[in-house]
C-alpha positions as CSV (number, residue, x, y, z in Angstrom):
1,M,-92.0,77.4,1.3
2,V,-88.4,76.9,4.0
3,F,-88.5,73.5,6.1
4,G,-86.0,74.5,8.7
5,P,-85.8,72.4,12.2
6,L,-88.0,74.7,14.2
7,G,-90.9,74.1,11.1
8,A,-92.3,75.4,8.1
9,T,-92.3,78.9,7.3
10,L,-92.6,81.5,4.5
11,A,-90.6,84.4,6.2
12,P,-87.7,84.4,4.1
13,Y,-90.7,84.7,1.0
14,V,-92.7,87.7,3.0
15,Q,-89.8,89.7,4.2
16,S,-88.4,89.3,0.1
17,S,-91.6,90.8,-1.0
18,R,-91.7,95.0,0.0
19,S,-95.6,94.7,-0.4
20,L,-96.3,90.7,1.2
21,S,-94.3,92.5,4.1
22,K,-96.5,95.7,4.3
23,W,-99.2,93.6,4.4
24,V,-98.5,90.8,7.3
25,T,-95.5,92.6,9.6
26,P,-98.5,94.2,11.5
27,F,-100.6,91.1,11.8
28,A,-97.5,88.8,12.8
29,H,-96.6,91.7,16.1
30,W,-100.6,91.9,16.3
31,Y,-99.9,88.3,17.0
32,A,-97.3,88.0,18.9
33,N,-98.8,90.7,21.4
34,A,-102.1,88.8,21.7
35,A,-100.5,85.4,22.2
36,G,-99.4,86.8,25.8
37,W,-96.0,85.8,25.6
38,R,-94.0,88.7,26.3
39,K,-96.5,89.8,28.9
40,Y,-95.1,87.3,31.0
41,G,-91.6,88.5,30.2
42,Y,-90.5,85.5,28.0
43,K,-88.9,85.6,24.5
44,Y,-89.8,83.9,21.9
45,D,-86.7,81.0,21.7
46,D,-87.9,80.4,25.8
47,L,-91.4,78.5,24.1
48,L,-89.4,75.8,21.9
49,V,-89.8,72.6,23.1
50,E,-86.5,71.6,25.0
51,E,-87.5,68.0,24.9
52,N,-86.3,68.1,21.2
53,E,-82.8,66.7,21.4
54,P,-81.5,70.2,18.8
55,V,-82.7,72.4,21.0
56,Q,-81.3,70.2,23.6
57,R,-78.0,70.6,21.9
58,A,-78.2,73.9,21.2
59,L,-78.8,75.1,25.1
60,N,-75.4,73.5,25.9
61,R,-73.8,75.9,23.3
62,L,-75.5,79.6,24.9
63,T,-73.3,81.2,27.1
64,P,-73.3,81.3,30.9
65,A,-74.9,84.9,30.8
66,E,-77.7,83.4,28.2
67,K,-78.1,80.5,30.4
68,Y,-78.5,82.5,33.2
69,D,-81.2,85.2,31.6
70,R,-82.8,82.5,30.4
71,A,-83.5,80.8,33.6
72,Y,-84.4,84.0,35.3
73,R,-87.4,84.5,32.8
74,L,-88.8,81.1,33.2
75,K,-88.6,81.5,36.9
76,R,-90.2,85.0,36.8
77,A,-93.0,83.7,34.1
78,C,-93.7,80.8,36.6
79,Q,-93.8,82.8,39.1
80,Q,-96.0,85.6,37.5
81,S,-98.3,81.6,36.6
82,V,-98.6,80.7,39.6
83,L,-99.9,84.1,40.8
84,H,-102.5,84.4,37.9
85,A,-100.9,88.1,37.0
86,P,-99.0,89.0,34.5
87,L,-95.7,91.3,34.9
88,P,-96.6,95.3,35.1
89,K,-96.9,97.0,31.7
90,E,-93.0,98.5,32.1
91,A,-91.5,95.0,32.5
92,W,-93.3,93.2,29.2
93,M,-90.5,91.6,26.7
94,K,-90.3,94.6,23.8
95,A,-90.3,93.9,20.3
96,E,-87.3,94.9,19.8
97,E,-85.6,93.2,22.8
98,D,-87.5,89.5,21.2
99,V,-84.7,88.6,19.1
100,R,-84.3,85.1,18.5
101,Y,-80.8,83.9,20.4
102,L,-81.7,80.2,19.9
103,A,-82.8,79.7,16.7
104,P,-79.7,80.0,15.3
105,H,-77.8,77.7,17.5
106,V,-80.6,74.8,16.4
107,N,-80.0,75.8,12.5
108,E,-76.4,74.6,13.8
109,V,-76.9,72.0,15.3
110,M,-79.4,70.6,12.3
111,K,-76.7,71.2,10.1
112,E,-74.2,69.1,11.9
113,E,-76.7,66.3,12.1
114,N,-77.5,66.2,8.9
115,E,-73.7,66.6,7.1
116,R,-73.3,63.6,10.0
117,A,-76.0,61.7,8.6
118,K,-74.4,62.2,5.4
119,W,-71.0,60.8,6.6
120,D,-72.7,58.3,8.3
121,H,-73.9,57.0,4.9
122,M,-71.3,57.4,2.6
123,V,-70.5,54.7,0.5
124,V,-67.3,55.0,-0.4
125,E,-66.8,52.8,-4.7
126,R,-63.6,51.4,-5.7
127,K,-62.5,52.6,-9.3
């Protein structure tokens, strides 16, 4: 099991096993559709908790276009939530468009924090 900044994940293990991937992938697609975020136009990374410090720092690293697209998706989904109606079927987020745009930045921030912690607590010994 791999522990990352976004929690524990078995994804690398599942993806490395062809037979396990064959069984788990359809369930993963079903779950993503059943969860309903795509019906409102969200991408998976739009659902990350923004109060988390690494996520805040990662959001600052997005390009202006990515920031605009994210804000648009959030506003549109909030509007549809107020109306108690998902988007029309043709406007739903498609699985191939639902790419992880924020996770690489969050992982990078976590690596930098770990490196900074190592340097901050480094002990220099004289020989």
